[in-house]
C-alpha positions, 0 to 999 in steps of 0.5 A: 913823692910820698917820701917827701910828704912824710918827710915834711910832716916829720920835720914839722914845716915845709921850709925844711923839706923845701930847703932839702934838709932831710934828717940824714942817717949816720954811716957808723956808730955815733959819738957825741961832742960838747962845746961852745954851748952845744952838743953834736953827734957824729959818726965814728971815724969823723973828728970833733973838736973846738976850732980857733973861733971857739966853735964846736966842729965835726970834720967828715971824710977827712976835711971834705965836709965840716959842720960847726955850731955854737950858742951865744948871745944873738948879735941880731934879732930874728927880724934883723937877721931875716932882713939881712939874709933877704938883702943878700938874696936880693943882691945876688938875684939868683935863688940857685946861688943864694936862698933863704927859708924861714922855719923852726928847728926843735921848736925854735924859730929858724932861718936857713940860708943856702949858698952855692959856689959862686964868685962871692963864695967858693964853697957850698954852705948851709947856715941855720940861725936858730933863735930859741929865745929873743936873746939867744942864737944857735948858729949851725953851719955845714960846709963842703971844704972844696971848690969842686963841691956842690950845694946839692952834694952837701945837702944830700950827704947823709952824715952831714944832714945827720950831724946838722939835725943832731945839734942840741943846746 
């Protein structure tokens, strides 16, 4: 319990701790990759590249886990995105399957959306919508690329969490 309290303080907001987004730790020496307006750090042995959607991605454990990120013009305001995510949360109706949090990430307002495998989404996903200013969105997504995966495993994978927390813009 004390560890969670310290973690919440380190992350500067209980929403991070509530969302289960610990800082993580890299399992190997760290490399960096820049593209799509962001820079990601990742452990040696993982691969980083630009995907067909012009997103910077890191693949971990082969293709088992992927963290993708990009920075660009916000397609929705923070409030519009918050309403859209809350509407999905209400439609799904089960916080174990889809849940959103409001927080900050590196000093910027942030929305966190966690989605467990369900008939609507076969893969567990954690999306961060970071708004460094009103017109800019930094989108960060962690995904387990397997129907056998769980959201819990995704959010406890130390390299996934470390890559998520490494994103800068």
